[in-house]
ROPA-259809 format. One record per atom (N, C-alpha, C): atom name; residue number from 1; x, y, z; chain; residue in three letters. Coordinates in steps of 0.2 Angstrom, whole numbers, plus 5000, padded with zeros to 4 digits. Atoms other than C-alpha are relative to their C-alpha. Layout:
% ROPA-259809
CA, NUM, X, Y, Z, A, Ala .
...
% end
This chain:
% ROPA-259809
N, 1, 4998, 4997, 4995, A, Met .
CA, 1, 4670, 5122, 4971, A, Met .
C, 1, 5004, 4993, 5001, A, Met .
N, 2, 4996, 5004, 4998, A, Ala .
CA, 2, 4685, 5113, 4978, A, Ala .
C, 2, 5001, 4999, 5006, A, Ala .
N, 3, 4999, 5002, 4992, A, Ala .
CA, 3, 4686, 5104, 4994, A, Ala .
C, 3, 5007, 5002, 5004, A, Ala .
N, 4, 4997, 4997, 4997, A, Thr .
CA, 4, 4697, 5111, 5007, A, Thr .
C, 4, 4999, 4995, 5008, A, Thr .
N, 5, 5001, 5003, 4993, A, Gly .
CA, 5, 4703, 5103, 5024, A, Gly .
C, 5, 4998, 4994, 5002, A, Gly .
N, 6, 5002, 5006, 4999, A, Asp .
CA, 6, 4695, 5089, 5032, A, Asp .
C, 6, 4995, 4996, 4995, A, Asp .
N, 7, 5003, 5004, 5006, A, Glu .
CA, 7, 4683, 5086, 5017, A, Glu .
C, 7, 5004, 4997, 4996, A, Glu .
N, 8, 4995, 5004, 5006, A, Ala .
CA, 8, 4699, 5083, 5005, A, Ala .
C, 8, 5001, 4992, 5002, A, Ala .
N, 9, 4996, 5006, 4995, A, Ala .
CA, 9, 4706, 5071, 5018, A, Ala .
C, 9, 4994, 4992, 4999, A, Ala .
N, 10, 5008, 5007, 4999, A, Ala .
CA, 10, 4687, 5061, 5019, A, Ala .
C, 10, 5001, 4998, 4993, A, Ala .
N, 11, 5001, 5003, 5005, A, Met .
CA, 11, 4687, 5060, 5000, A, Met .
C, 11, 5005, 4997, 4997, A, Met .
N, 12, 4995, 5004, 5001, A, Asp .
CA, 12, 4704, 5056, 4998, A, Asp .
C, 12, 5000, 4993, 5001, A, Asp .
N, 13, 4999, 5007, 4995, A, Ser .
CA, 13, 4703, 5041, 5010, A, Ser .
C, 13, 4994, 4994, 4997, A, Ser .
N, 14, 5004, 5004, 5002, A, Ile .
CA, 14, 4687, 5036, 5001, A, Ile .
C, 14, 5001, 4997, 4993, A, Ile .
N, 15, 4999, 5001, 5007, A, Ser .
CA, 15, 4694, 5037, 4983, A, Ser .
C, 15, 5006, 4992, 5002, A, Ser .
N, 16, 4997, 5006, 5000, A, Arg .
CA, 16, 4707, 5025, 4991, A, Arg .
C, 16, 4998, 4995, 5001, A, Arg .
N, 17, 5004, 5006, 5000, A, Val .
CA, 17, 4697, 5013, 4997, A, Val .
C, 17, 4996, 4996, 4995, A, Val .
N, 18, 5003, 5005, 5006, A, Ser .
CA, 18, 4687, 5010, 4982, A, Ser .
C, 18, 5003, 4997, 4997, A, Ser .
N, 19, 4995, 5003, 5005, A, Thr .
CA, 19, 4702, 5007, 4972, A, Thr .
C, 19, 5003, 4995, 5003, A, Thr .
N, 20, 4997, 5006, 4996, A, Ala .
CA, 20, 4707, 4993, 4984, A, Ala .
C, 20, 5000, 4994, 4995, A, Ala .
N, 21, 5002, 5007, 5004, A, Pro .
CA, 21, 4708, 4975, 4974, A, Pro .
C, 21, 4995, 4997, 5004, A, Pro .
N, 22, 5007, 5004, 4998, A, Asn .
CA, 22, 4692, 4966, 4973, A, Asn .
C, 22, 5002, 4993, 5000, A, Asn .
N, 23, 4999, 5008, 5006, A, Val .
CA, 23, 4696, 4946, 4971, A, Val .
C, 23, 4993, 4997, 5003, A, Val .
N, 24, 5008, 5003, 5002, A, Ala .
CA, 24, 4678, 4940, 4965, A, Ala .
C, 24, 4996, 5001, 5005, A, Ala .
N, 25, 5004, 4998, 4996, A, Gly .
CA, 25, 4670, 4949, 4977, A, Gly .
C, 25, 5000, 4997, 5006, A, Gly .
N, 26, 4998, 5003, 4995, A, Asp .
CA, 26, 4679, 4940, 4991, A, Asp .
C, 26, 5000, 5004, 5008, A, Asp .
N, 27, 5002, 4994, 4996, A, Pro .
CA, 27, 4674, 4951, 5007, A, Pro .
C, 27, 5008, 5000, 5004, A, Pro .
N, 28, 4993, 5000, 4997, A, Gly .
CA, 28, 4691, 4945, 5016, A, Gly .
C, 28, 5005, 5005, 4994, A, Gly .
N, 29, 4995, 4996, 5004, A, Ala .
CA, 29, 4700, 4952, 5001, A, Ala .
C, 29, 4999, 5008, 5001, A, Ala .
N, 30, 5001, 4992, 4998, A, Gln .
CA, 30, 4691, 4969, 5003, A, Gln .
C, 30, 5003, 5002, 5007, A, Gln .
N, 31, 4998, 4998, 4994, A, Ala .
CA, 31, 4695, 4969, 5021, A, Ala .
C, 31, 5008, 5001, 5000, A, Ala .
N, 32, 4992, 5000, 4999, A, Glu .
CA, 32, 4714, 4966, 5018, A, Glu .
C, 32, 5002, 5008, 4994, A, Glu .
N, 33, 5000, 4992, 5002, A, Gly .
CA, 33, 4711, 4981, 5004, A, Gly .
C, 33, 5001, 5005, 5003, A, Gly .
N, 34, 5001, 4994, 4995, A, Ser .
CA, 34, 4705, 4992, 5016, A, Ser .
C, 34, 5004, 5001, 5005, A, Ser .
N, 35, 4995, 5000, 4996, A, Glu .
CA, 35, 4718, 4989, 5028, A, Glu .
C, 35, 5007, 5001, 4999, A, Glu .
N, 36, 4993, 4999, 5004, A, Ser .
CA, 36, 4732, 4991, 5016, A, Ser .
C, 36, 5001, 5008, 5000, A, Ser .
N, 37, 5000, 4993, 4999, A, Ala .
CA, 37, 4725, 5008, 5013, A, Ala .
C, 37, 4999, 5004, 5005, A, Ala .
N, 38, 5000, 4997, 4992, A, Ala .
CA, 38, 4722, 5012, 5031, A, Ala .
C, 38, 5009, 5000, 5002, A, Ala .
N, 39, 4994, 5002, 4997, A, Glu .
CA, 39, 4741, 5007, 5032, A, Glu .
C, 39, 5004, 5008, 4996, A, Glu .
N, 40, 4994, 4996, 5004, A, Thr .
CA, 40, 4747, 5018, 5018, A, Thr .
C, 40, 4996, 5009, 5002, A, Thr .
N, 41, 5002, 4995, 4995, A, Leu .
CA, 41, 4735, 5032, 5026, A, Leu .
C, 41, 5004, 5002, 5005, A, Leu .
N, 42, 4997, 4999, 4992, A, Leu .
CA, 42, 4745, 5032, 5043, A, Leu .
C, 42, 5009, 5001, 4997, A, Leu .
N, 43, 4994, 4999, 5000, A, Thr .
CA, 43, 4761, 5030, 5032, A, Thr .
C, 43, 5002, 5006, 4995, A, Thr .
N, 44, 4999, 4995, 5006, A, Val .
CA, 44, 4758, 5046, 5021, A, Val .
C, 44, 4999, 5007, 5005, A, Val .
N, 45, 5004, 4995, 4996, A, Pro .
CA, 45, 4753, 5060, 5035, A, Pro .
C, 45, 5001, 5008, 4994, A, Pro .
N, 46, 5002, 4995, 5003, A, Lys .
CA, 46, 4747, 5076, 5027, A, Lys .
C, 46, 4999, 5005, 5004, A, Lys .
N, 47, 5001, 4993, 4995, A, Lys .
CA, 47, 4747, 5094, 5032, A, Lys .
C, 47, 4996, 5005, 4995, A, Lys .
N, 48, 5004, 4996, 5004, A, His .
CA, 48, 4733, 5103, 5028, A, His .
C, 48, 5000, 5007, 5002, A, His .
N, 49, 5001, 4993, 4996, A, Ser .
CA, 49, 4733, 5121, 5029, A, Ser .
C, 49, 4996, 5004, 4995, A, Ser .
N, 50, 5003, 4996, 5006, A, Thr .
CA, 50, 4723, 5134, 5020, A, Thr .
C, 50, 5004, 5007, 4999, A, Thr .
N, 51, 4996, 4994, 5001, A, Asn .
CA, 51, 4733, 5149, 5011, A, Asn .
C, 51, 4995, 5004, 4998, A, Asn .
N, 52, 5006, 4995, 5001, A, Ser .
CA, 52, 4725, 5165, 5009, A, Ser .
C, 52, 5000, 5001, 4993, A, Ser .
N, 53, 5000, 5001, 5007, A, Asp .
CA, 53, 4728, 5161, 4991, A, Asp .
C, 53, 4995, 4996, 4998, A, Asp .
N, 54, 5002, 5003, 5005, A, Gly .
CA, 54, 4713, 5155, 4985, A, Gly .
C, 54, 4998, 4991, 5003, A, Gly .
N, 55, 5001, 5004, 4996, A, Gly .
CA, 55, 4713, 5140, 4998, A, Gly .
C, 55, 5006, 4994, 4996, A, Gly .
N, 56, 4994, 5006, 5004, A, Val .
CA, 56, 4729, 5130, 4990, A, Val .
C, 56, 5002, 4997, 5007, A, Val .
N, 57, 4996, 5003, 4996, A, Glu .
CA, 57, 4734, 5115, 5000, A, Glu .
C, 57, 5005, 4998, 4999, A, Glu .
N, 58, 4993, 4999, 5001, A, Thr .
CA, 58, 4751, 5110, 5004, A, Thr .
C, 58, 5000, 4991, 5004, A, Thr .
N, 59, 4999, 5010, 4996, A, Ala .
CA, 59, 4756, 5090, 5010, A, Ala .
C, 59, 5010, 5001, 5001, A, Ala .
N, 60, 4993, 5001, 4997, A, Glu .
CA, 60, 4772, 5086, 5019, A, Glu .
C, 60, 5002, 4993, 4997, A, Glu .
N, 61, 4997, 5008, 5003, A, Glu .
CA, 61, 4784, 5071, 5012, A, Glu .
C, 61, 4999, 4995, 5004, A, Glu .
N, 62, 5000, 5005, 4995, A, Ala .
CA, 62, 4782, 5054, 5022, A, Ala .
C, 62, 5008, 5001, 5002, A, Ala .
N, 63, 4994, 5000, 4997, A, Val .
CA, 63, 4796, 5052, 5034, A, Val .
C, 63, 4999, 4993, 5005, A, Val .
N, 64, 4998, 5005, 4998, A, Glu .
CA, 64, 4802, 5036, 5037, A, Glu .
C, 64, 5003, 4998, 5005, A, Glu .
N, 65, 4996, 4999, 4992, A, Pro .
CA, 65, 4807, 5031, 5056, A, Pro .
C, 65, 5006, 4996, 4997, A, Pro .
N, 66, 4996, 5001, 5002, A, Ala .
CA, 66, 4824, 5027, 5056, A, Ala .
C, 66, 5001, 4992, 5001, A, Ala .
N, 67, 5001, 5007, 5000, A, Glu .
CA, 67, 4829, 5008, 5053, A, Glu .
C, 67, 5006, 4998, 5005, A, Glu .
N, 68, 4996, 5000, 4996, A, Pro .
CA, 68, 4838, 5000, 5066, A, Pro .
C, 68, 5008, 4998, 4998, A, Pro .
N, 69, 4994, 5002, 5003, A, Asp .
CA, 69, 4853, 4994, 5056, A, Asp .
C, 69, 5004, 5006, 5000, A, Asp .
N, 70, 4997, 4992, 4999, A, Ile .
CA, 70, 4857, 5015, 5054, A, Ile .
C, 70, 5004, 5000, 5008, A, Ile .
N, 71, 4997, 4998, 4994, A, Asn .
CA, 71, 4859, 5015, 5073, A, Asn .
C, 71, 5006, 4994, 5001, A, Asn .
N, 72, 4995, 5006, 4999, A, Glu .
CA, 72, 4869, 4999, 5075, A, Glu .
C, 72, 5007, 5002, 4996, A, Glu .
N, 73, 4995, 4997, 5005, A, Leu .
CA, 73, 4880, 5006, 5059, A, Leu .
C, 73, 5003, 5007, 5004, A, Leu .
N, 74, 4997, 4994, 4995, A, Cys .
CA, 74, 4881, 5022, 5069, A, Cys .
C, 74, 5004, 5000, 5005, A, Cys .
N, 75, 4996, 5003, 4994, A, Thr .
CA, 75, 4886, 5014, 5085, A, Thr .
C, 75, 5008, 4997, 4998, A, Thr .
N, 76, 4995, 5002, 5003, A, Asp .
CA, 76, 4899, 5003, 5075, A, Asp .
C, 76, 5005, 5005, 4999, A, Asp .
N, 77, 4995, 4993, 5003, A, Met .
CA, 77, 4906, 5019, 5066, A, Met .
C, 77, 5003, 5003, 5006, A, Met .
N, 78, 4996, 4994, 4995, A, Phe .
CA, 78, 4909, 5030, 5084, A, Phe .
C, 78, 5003, 4994, 5004, A, Phe .
N, 79, 4995, 5002, 4995, A, Glu .
CA, 79, 4917, 5014, 5092, A, Glu .
C, 79, 5007, 5000, 4995, A, Glu .
N, 80, 4993, 5001, 5005, A, Lys .
CA, 80, 4930, 5011, 5075, A, Lys .
C, 80, 5003, 5009, 5002, A, Lys .
N, 81, 4997, 4993, 5000, A, Met .
CA, 81, 4933, 5031, 5077, A, Met .
C, 81, 5002, 5001, 5005, A, Met .
N, 82, 4997, 4998, 4993, A, Ala .
CA, 82, 4935, 5030, 5095, A, Ala .
C, 82, 5008, 4996, 4999, A, Ala .
N, 83, 4995, 5004, 5000, A, Ile .
CA, 83, 4947, 5015, 5092, A, Ile .
C, 83, 5006, 5005, 4997, A, Ile .
N, 84, 4996, 4996, 5004, A, Phe .
CA, 84, 4956, 5025, 5078, A, Phe .
C, 84, 5003, 5007, 5004, A, Phe .
N, 85, 5000, 4994, 4994, A, Leu .
CA, 85, 4957, 5042, 5089, A, Leu .
C, 85, 5005, 4997, 5004, A, Leu .
N, 86, 4995, 5002, 4995, A, Gln .
CA, 86, 4965, 5032, 5103, A, Gln .
C, 86, 5007, 4997, 4997, A, Gln .
N, 87, 4993, 5004, 5003, A, Gly .
CA, 87, 4979, 5023, 5091, A, Gly .
C, 87, 5001, 5007, 4999, A, Gly .
N, 88, 4994, 4996, 5002, A, Glu .
CA, 88, 4984, 5038, 5085, A, Glu .
C, 88, 5001, 5007, 5006, A, Glu .
N, 89, 4997, 4997, 4993, A, Leu .
CA, 89, 4985, 5048, 5101, A, Leu .
C, 89, 5005, 4995, 5005, A, Leu .
N, 90, 4996, 5005, 4995, A, Thr .
CA, 90, 4993, 5033, 5109, A, Thr .
C, 90, 5008, 5002, 4993, A, Thr .
N, 91, 4993, 4999, 5004, A, Ala .
CA, 91, 5006, 5035, 5093, A, Ala .
C, 91, 5003, 5007, 5002, A, Ala .
N, 92, 4998, 4994, 4998, A, Thr .
CA, 92, 5007, 5053, 5096, A, Thr .
C, 92, 5003, 5001, 5007, A, Thr .
N, 93, 4998, 4999, 4996, A, Cys .
CA, 93, 5012, 5052, 5113, A, Cys .
C, 93, 5008, 4993, 5000, A, Cys .
N, 94, 4994, 5003, 4999, A, Glu .
CA, 94, 5025, 5037, 5109, A, Glu .
C, 94, 5004, 5004, 4996, A, Glu .
N, 95, 4995, 4996, 5004, A, Asp .
CA, 95, 5032, 5049, 5096, A, Asp .
C, 95, 5003, 5006, 5007, A, Asp .
N, 96, 5000, 4996, 4995, A, Tyr .
CA, 96, 5033, 5061, 5110, A, Tyr .
C, 96, 5006, 4997, 5006, A, Tyr .
N, 97, 4997, 5006, 4994, A, Arg .
CA, 97, 5041, 5047, 5124, A, Arg .
C, 97, 5008, 5002, 4995, A, Arg .
N, 98, 4994, 5001, 5004, A, Leu .
CA, 98, 5054, 5045, 5109, A, Leu .
C, 98, 5004, 5007, 5000, A, Leu .
N, 99, 4999, 4993, 4999, A, Leu .
CA, 99, 5057, 5064, 5107, A, Leu .
C, 99, 5005, 5001, 5007, A, Leu .
N, 100, 4996, 4999, 4993, A, Glu .
CA, 100, 5061, 5066, 5125, A, Glu .
C, 100, 5007, 4995, 5003, A, Glu .
N, 101, 4994, 5005, 4998, A, Asn .
CA, 101, 5072, 5050, 5127, A, Asn .
C, 101, 5005, 5004, 4994, A, Asn .
N, 102, 4996, 4997, 5004, A, Met .
CA, 102, 5081, 5057, 5111, A, Met .
C, 102, 5004, 5007, 5003, A, Met .
N, 103, 4998, 4995, 4996, A, Asn .
CA, 103, 5083, 5074, 5120, A, Asn .
C, 103, 5005, 4998, 5006, A, Asn .
N, 104, 4996, 4999, 4993, A, Lys .
CA, 104, 5090, 5068, 5135, A, Lys .
C, 104, 5008, 4996, 4998, A, Lys .
N, 105, 4993, 5002, 5004, A, Leu .
CA, 105, 5102, 5056, 5124, A, Leu .
C, 105, 5006, 5007, 4999, A, Leu .
N, 106, 4997, 4994, 5003, A, Thr .
CA, 106, 5107, 5072, 5116, A, Thr .
C, 106, 5004, 5003, 5007, A, Thr .
N, 107, 4996, 4997, 4995, A, Ser .
CA, 107, 5110, 5080, 5132, A, Ser .
C, 107, 5005, 4999, 5005, A, Ser .
N, 108, 4996, 5003, 4995, A, Leu .
CA, 108, 5120, 5070, 5141, A, Leu .
C, 108, 5007, 4998, 4993, A, Leu .
N, 109, 4994, 5001, 5006, A, Lys .
CA, 109, 5131, 5066, 5124, A, Lys .
C, 109, 5004, 5006, 5001, A, Lys .
N, 110, 4999, 4993, 5000, A, Tyr .
CA, 110, 5132, 5086, 5125, A, Tyr .
C, 110, 5004, 5002, 5007, A, Tyr .
N, 111, 4994, 5000, 4992, A, Met .
CA, 111, 5139, 5083, 5144, A, Met .
C, 111, 5006, 4997, 4999, A, Met .
N, 112, 4995, 5002, 5001, A, Glu .
CA, 112, 5152, 5073, 5139, A, Glu .
C, 112, 5005, 5002, 4995, A, Glu .
N, 113, 4995, 4995, 5004, A, Met .
CA, 113, 5157, 5083, 5124, A, Met .
C, 113, 5004, 5006, 5005, A, Met .
N, 114, 4999, 4993, 4996, A, Lys .
CA, 114, 5159, 5098, 5137, A, Lys .
C, 114, 5005, 4997, 5003, A, Lys .
N, 115, 4995, 5003, 4996, A, Asp .
CA, 115, 5170, 5086, 5148, A, Asp .
C, 115, 5006, 5000, 4996, A, Asp .
N, 116, 4993, 5002, 5004, A, Ile .
CA, 116, 5180, 5082, 5135, A, Ile .
C, 116, 5003, 5007, 4999, A, Ile .
N, 117, 4996, 4992, 5000, A, Ser .
CA, 117, 5183, 5100, 5130, A, Ser .
C, 117, 5004, 5004, 5006, A, Ser .
N, 118, 4997, 4998, 4995, A, Ile .
CA, 118, 5187, 5106, 5147, A, Ile .
C, 118, 5007, 4996, 5000, A, Ile .
N, 119, 4992, 5001, 4999, A, Asn .
CA, 119, 5200, 5093, 5147, A, Asn .
C, 119, 5005, 5001, 4995, A, Asn .
N, 120, 4996, 4999, 5004, A, Ile .
CA, 120, 5206, 5097, 5132, A, Ile .
C, 120, 5003, 5007, 5000, A, Ile .
N, 121, 4998, 4993, 4997, A, Ser .
CA, 121, 5208, 5116, 5137, A, Ser .
C, 121, 5004, 5000, 5005, A, Ser .
N, 122, 4995, 5000, 4995, A, Arg .
CA, 122, 5217, 5112, 5153, A, Arg .
C, 122, 5007, 4996, 4999, A, Arg .
N, 123, 4993, 5002, 5003, A, Asn .
CA, 123, 5230, 5102, 5143, A, Asn .
C, 123, 5002, 5004, 4996, A, Asn .
N, 124, 4996, 4995, 5004, A, Leu .
CA, 124, 5231, 5115, 5131, A, Leu .
C, 124, 5003, 5005, 5006, A, Leu .
N, 125, 4997, 4994, 4995, A, Gln .
CA, 125, 5234, 5128, 5146, A, Gln .
C, 125, 5006, 4997, 5001, A, Gln .
N, 126, 4995, 5004, 4999, A, Asp .
CA, 126, 5246, 5115, 5152, A, Asp .
C, 126, 5007, 5001, 4995, A, Asp .
N, 127, 4994, 4998, 5003, A, Leu .
CA, 127, 5257, 5115, 5137, A, Leu .
C, 127, 5002, 5006, 4998, A, Leu .
N, 128, 4997, 4991, 5000, A, Asn .
CA, 128, 5256, 5134, 5135, A, Asn .
C, 128, 5006, 5002, 5006, A, Asn .
N, 129, 4997, 4998, 4992, A, Asn .
CA, 129, 5263, 5135, 5153, A, Asn .
C, 129, 5008, 4996, 4997, A, Asn .
N, 130, 4995, 5005, 5000, A, Lys .
CA, 130, 5277, 5122, 5147, A, Lys .
C, 130, 5003, 5003, 4995, A, Lys .
N, 131, 4996, 4997, 5003, A, Tyr .
CA, 131, 5281, 5131, 5133, A, Tyr .
C, 131, 5002, 5006, 4999, A, Tyr .
N, 132, 4999, 4993, 4997, A, Ala .
CA, 132, 5282, 5148, 5141, A, Ala .
C, 132, 5006, 4999, 5004, A, Ala .
N, 133, 4993, 4999, 4996, A, Ser .
CA, 133, 5294, 5141, 5153, A, Ser .
C, 133, 5007, 4997, 4999, A, Ser .
N, 134, 4994, 5002, 5002, A, Leu .
CA, 134, 5304, 5132, 5139, A, Leu .
C, 134, 5003, 5007, 4996, A, Leu .
N, 135, 4998, 4995, 5005, A, Gln .
CA, 135, 5304, 5150, 5130, A, Gln .
C, 135, 5008, 5002, 5002, A, Gln .
N, 136, 4994, 4997, 4999, A, Pro .
CA, 136, 5319, 5157, 5138, A, Pro .
C, 136, 5007, 4995, 4996, A, Pro .
N, 137, 4995, 5006, 5003, A, Tyr .
CA, 137, 5329, 5140, 5133, A, Tyr .
C, 137, 5001, 5001, 4991, A, Tyr .
N, 138, 5000, 5000, 5009, A, Leu .
CA, 138, 5323, 5142, 5114, A, Leu .
C, 138, 5004, 5006, 5000, A, Leu .
N, 139, 4996, 4993, 5001, A, Asp .
CA, 139, 5329, 5161, 5115, A, Asp .
C, 139, 5006, 4997, 4999, A, Asp .
N, 140, 4991, 5003, 4999, A, Gln .
CA, 140, 5348, 5153, 5121, A, Gln .
C, 140, 5000, 4999, 4992, A, Gln .
N, 141, 4999, 5004, 5006, A, Ile .
CA, 141, 5345, 5141, 5106, A, Ile .
C, 141, 5002, 5006, 4993, A, Ile .
N, 142, 5001, 4996, 5006, A, Asn .
CA, 142, 5341, 5155, 5094, A, Asn .
C, 142, 5006, 5004, 4999, A, Asn .
N, 143, 4995, 4997, 5000, A, Gln .
CA, 143, 5355, 5166, 5099, A, Gln .
C, 143, 5006, 4997, 4997, A, Gln .
N, 144, 4996, 5006, 5002, A, Ile .
CA, 144, 5368, 5153, 5098, A, Ile .
C, 144, 5000, 4999, 4992, A, Ile .
N, 145, 5001, 5000, 5008, A, Glu .
CA, 145, 5362, 5150, 5081, A, Glu .
C, 145, 5002, 5006, 4996, A, Glu .
N, 146, 5001, 4993, 5002, A, Glu .
CA, 146, 5362, 5169, 5077, A, Glu .
C, 146, 5008, 5000, 5000, A, Glu .
N, 147, 4994, 4999, 4998, A, Gln .
CA, 147, 5381, 5169, 5083, A, Gln .
C, 147, 5005, 4996, 4995, A, Gln .
N, 148, 4995, 5006, 5006, A, Lys .
CA, 148, 5389, 5155, 5071, A, Lys .
C, 148, 5001, 5004, 4993, A, Lys .
N, 149, 5000, 4997, 5008, A, Pro .
CA, 149, 5397, 5162, 5056, A, Pro .
C, 149, 4997, 4995, 4996, A, Pro .
N, 150, 5004, 5003, 5006, A, Asn .
CA, 150, 5389, 5154, 5042, A, Asn .
C, 150, 5000, 4992, 5001, A, Asn .
N, 151, 5002, 5009, 4997, A, Ser .
CA, 151, 5382, 5136, 5049, A, Ser .
C, 151, 5002, 4996, 4995, A, Ser .
N, 152, 5000, 5006, 5002, A, Lys .
CA, 152, 5383, 5127, 5034, A, Lys .
C, 152, 5006, 4999, 4997, A, Lys .
N, 153, 4991, 4999, 5002, A, Asn .
CA, 153, 5403, 5132, 5030, A, Asn .
C, 153, 5001, 4996, 5007, A, Asn .
N, 154, 4996, 5004, 4993, A, Trp .
CA, 154, 5406, 5125, 5048, A, Trp .
C, 154, 4998, 4995, 5001, A, Trp .
N, 155, 5001, 5009, 4998, A, Arg .
CA, 155, 5396, 5109, 5047, A, Arg .
C, 155, 5002, 4996, 4994, A, Arg .
N, 156, 4995, 5003, 5004, A, Ser .
CA, 156, 5405, 5106, 5030, A, Ser .
C, 156, 5008, 4998, 5001, A, Ser .
N, 157, 4993, 5000, 4998, A, Asp .
CA, 157, 5422, 5110, 5038, A, Asp .
C, 157, 5001, 4993, 5005, A, Asp .
N, 158, 5001, 5007, 4998, A, Glu .
CA, 158, 5417, 5095, 5050, A, Glu .
C, 158, 5003, 4995, 4998, A, Glu .
N, 159, 5000, 5005, 5003, A, Glu .
CA, 159, 5414, 5085, 5039, A, Glu .
C, 159, 5005, 4997, 4996, A, Glu .
N, 160, 4994, 5001, 5004, A, Glu .
CA, 160, 5429, 5086, 5028, A, Glu .
C, 160, 5006, 4998, 5004, A, Glu .
% end
């Protein structure tokens, strides 16, 4: 007949205590062995449950407490991650400031170009107006040239 529940735990603890090392009948050594066996029992908790499948026992794996180094490492990691993210955000903000300054400078350059183009447009209109005012005189010059008989011969006659 298989032992279940509390009986199995008691039998297991007895077998562990009896297998503890005994140094030449020294009662102190036997006490140390039983203490280590007791510590072993404390670090390996077992969950005993009875199944409907004929009383099969199940055990849970021992869980070790978290080491303080892991907590320190996690804290250090989060601090460094915060510094990293702060640096990334700072760099991004600086990039946006640079972009903003570049946009302002570009806007100023375009305003200067606009002023220059307005001046060029005014000067072009002035030139067109002056050309229009000179147009009658240019037309008279063209008429005079058309009225001359063979202008090449006339010039050559003068030269001879």
